[in-house]
C-alpha positions in Angstrom: 118.0 88.8 99.4 120.2 87.0 102.2 123.4 84.9 102.0 124.8 83.9 98.9 123.2 84.6 95.4 124.0 83.0 92.0 123.8 85.3 89.1 124.0 83.8 85.5 124.4 86.0 82.3 123.1 84.4 79.2 123.2 85.6 75.6 119.8 85.0 73.7 120.6 83.4 70.0 118.2 82.1 67.3 118.6 78.8 68.9 117.9 79.6 72.5 120.1 80.9 75.0 123.9 80.5 75.6 125.3 80.8 79.2 128.0 83.7 78.8 128.9 84.2 82.6 128.0 83.8 86.1 129.2 84.8 89.8 128.0 84.4 93.0 127.5 87.5 95.6 127.2 87.0 99.2 124.8 89.9 100.7 126.8 90.9 103.6 129.4 92.3 101.0 127.2 94.7 99.4 128.0 98.4 100.3 126.0 101.3 99.2 123.4 98.8 97.3 126.1 98.3 94.5 128.6 95.8 93.7 130.9 96.0 90.7 132.9 92.9 89.7 135.9 92.7 87.3 136.9 90.3 84.7 138.8 88.4 87.0 135.9 87.9 89.4 133.5 86.6 86.7 133.2 82.8 86.0 133.8 81.9 82.4 134.7 85.6 81.4 138.0 85.4 83.3 139.3 82.6 81.0 139.5 85.2 78.5 143.2 86.2 79.3 144.1 87.7 75.9 140.9 89.8 75.7 139.7 88.5 72.4 135.9 88.2 73.5 135.7 90.6 76.3 138.0 93.9 76.9 140.4 93.9 79.6 138.2 96.4 81.7 135.0 94.2 81.3 132.9 94.6 84.5 129.4 94.0 85.7 128.0 96.3 88.2 125.0 95.2 90.2 122.8 97.6 91.9 120.0 96.9 94.4 117.2 98.8 95.7 116.9 99.2 99.2 114.0 97.1 100.6 112.6 97.5 104.3 111.0 94.9 106.5 110.4 93.9 109.8 112.8 91.8 111.7 110.1 89.3 112.2 110.0 88.9 108.5 113.7 88.5 108.3 113.5 85.7 111.5 110.9 83.7 109.6 112.8 83.8 106.2 115.8 82.4 108.3 113.7 79.5 110.0 112.3 78.6 106.6 115.9 77.9 105.5 116.3 75.4 108.4 
């Protein structure tokens, strides 16, 4: 993944799925293959100021596997975006 990536979290219900939260990550800010977002950084969850739905220490941890690829593959992916 390169650039910005949107993550959307859903809760599965008997009637389908409900969007409970979302957040954007830019791959340039990923350090040690892990990113931890706290409650104020997560869309929709951050609206719960009184902690009725989510605890004050609510967070999301995203861990990535390292993927090795050739520079030519990266350049080809960048050209496809243009």
